[in-house]
Steps between C-alpha positions, in 0.01 A plus 500: 500500500199429724704602805604824330137579408389433858776725635397783264135466594573507873737795459234694308240432769737617771588814305137598443400444862787709640486799266232682695444512871173427668421809710504438873361703784212742507490809282460821697206737436719752311733249340519384140678175425700474180451141393557296189329699224268698728457764768294384796274693534496680166292786641522662840300785660675698775475834683736794443815453709494120474826318439465211257753216505586308184653162598666261254368151578652350184844373396515744205582870527207740487431872532213726596520785250245779473393575144558877551830472688363584846673195650733229376628228727782397270587131522330321790674168547341189650391551861555877498255790515450858390274754672338816375282748691212651301460868590231608254161385376488325163524176310855379449573230243808282534666210321798268525783643292642149450172350374320800350321293235322287763157655558480342847822679598322832476279654763383819662460661838209732573585757765205668676460763771 
């Protein structure tokens, strides 16, 4: 029984440490990382005509979905990216369609002249 308990404990530890990736590399100036339960950064200020890249740095699927339907990445799987070029001034809110109840998986982009 003690051996079984030890096995279960070690298996649980392994599971919890491998469920989410630790982001590697350096985030670009117009890049948002989709990580475990957050967007990094959650707010970004860019100029009109800037292309923003949303990169999934997690093991789970994520999306970058605009609240008003302007853009929707669909499913971004681990290690993949989605880009969108902002062509008009405004504030554009977005969220992860897979984790829409997580407040940290919501953000906005302010586009200026």
